[in-house]
C-alpha positions, 0 to 999 in steps of 0.5 A: 683838070688839074687847076691851072698853075699862075706864071708871071704874069699872074703874078704881074696881077697879082702885083699891080691889084697891090698898087695904091697907085694903080688902084687910085687910076682904077678911081679915078678913071670910072670917075671918069667913066661914070661922070662922077665923083670917086674918093680915091681911095676908093678901091681895095686889092679886091675891087682890081682883081675882080677888075682884072678877071672880068676886064680880061674873062678870065673867072683867075688870074692864075689863066693869065698865062696859060690864055694867049687872049687874057694874056693880052688884055691885061697887057693892055690894062697894065701899059694903059696904066703906065702911060697914065702914072707917068703923067701923073708924075710929067706932072708933079714934076711941072708943080715942082 
């Protein structure tokens, strides 16, 4: 079997993992989930990639473009992050 080629979703996932805001979101989500203090800047790009592949039950982000279930889960992760990010922007605007 030939190796799967990543498309739009794989690129989107790679860019998301590079986004410092997404990694900060992971820091804060893990802090709440584990009821511990995880400092901002703890999660790396590799940690973000691992989270996505584990949550989506895939071995490579390229699979996102070929697995409907994994693509749906990735879109959910991205939507949760975007809602969190919007709340952060509103909070910052309210304090100014």
